[in-house]
C-alpha positions as CSV (number, residue, x, y, z in Angstrom):
1,M,-18.9,-28.4,29.0
2,M,-20.9,-26.7,31.9
3,F,-22.2,-28.6,35.1
4,T,-25.0,-27.5,36.6
5,R,-26.5,-28.7,40.0
6,G,-30.1,-29.4,39.7
7,F,-32.4,-31.7,38.6
8,G,-30.9,-33.1,35.4
9,S,-32.2,-30.4,32.2
10,F,-33.6,-28.0,34.9
11,G,-30.5,-27.3,36.6
12,T,-31.1,-23.7,36.1
13,F,-33.7,-23.9,39.1
14,C,-30.6,-24.7,41.7
15,R,-27.7,-22.9,39.8
16,G,-24.8,-22.5,42.0
17,L,-26.1,-22.1,45.6
18,G,-28.5,-25.3,45.5
19,A,-30.4,-25.5,49.0
20,A,-28.7,-22.6,50.0
21,N,-30.5,-20.2,47.2
22,P,-31.8,-17.0,49.2
23,G,-35.0,-16.9,46.9
24,V,-35.7,-21.0,48.2
25,W,-35.2,-19.7,51.7
26,I,-37.3,-16.3,51.1
27,A,-40.4,-18.5,49.8
28,L,-40.1,-20.8,52.6
29,G,-40.3,-18.2,55.0
30,T,-43.1,-16.2,53.4
31,L,-44.9,-19.4,53.1
32,F,-44.3,-20.1,57.0
33,V,-45.5,-16.7,57.8
34,A,-48.4,-16.7,55.9
35,A,-49.7,-19.9,57.4
36,L,-49.1,-18.4,60.9
37,V,-51.1,-15.5,60.3
38,V,-53.7,-18.1,58.9
39,V,-53.8,-20.0,62.2
40,I,-53.8,-16.5,64.2
41,V,-57.0,-15.5,62.4
42,L,-59.1,-18.7,62.9
43,S,-58.1,-18.6,66.4
44,V,-59.2,-15.2,66.8
45,K,-62.5,-15.9,65.3
46,K,-63.5,-19.2,66.9
47,S,-62.9,-17.4,70.2
48,H,-64.9,-14.7,69.2
49,K,-67.6,-16.6,68.0
50,G,-67.7,-18.7,71.3
51,A,-68.1,-15.5,73.4
52,N,-71.1,-14.3,71.4
53,S,-72.8,-17.6,71.7
54,A,-72.2,-17.5,75.5
55,A,-73.9,-14.0,75.5
56,A,-76.6,-15.4,73.6
57,E,-77.1,-18.3,75.9
58,A,-77.1,-15.9,79.0
59,L,-79.7,-13.7,77.0
60,K,-82.0,-16.9,76.4
61,L,-81.9,-17.9,80.4
62,R,-83.0,-14.7,81.3
63,F,-85.9,-14.8,79.0
64,I,-86.6,-18.4,80.3
65,K,-86.7,-17.4,83.8
66,G,-89.0,-13.9,83.0
67,E,-86.6,-11.2,83.4
68,L,-86.6,-10.0,80.0
69,T,-90.4,-9.3,78.0
70,E,-90.5,-11.0,74.4
71,E,-90.0,-7.6,72.6
72,E,-87.0,-7.2,75.3
73,Y,-85.3,-10.7,74.0
74,L,-85.9,-10.0,70.4
75,K,-84.2,-6.9,70.3
76,M,-81.7,-8.0,72.5
77,K,-80.9,-10.9,70.1
78,D,-81.0,-8.6,67.1
79,V,-78.2,-6.7,68.5
80,L,-76.0,-9.7,69.3
81,G,-76.7,-11.4,66.0
82,K,-75.2,-8.0,64.5
């Protein structure tokens, strides 16, 4: 009779090493790194968006003060939008 560790008849899932199975730790590490990359990418995009909106606000203020013509404002706004 063979004894296995694991979940009943699913003993082959954790055969031998149980939680010390290297495959489990590799998978958890990969999952952690992927989550970290997603968080970093989203935070960079958010900070970049904030800088762009600040520039658009400054441009709008210059137009309201009369420092820019409507043509200049629209051209610069188009450049910021890209």
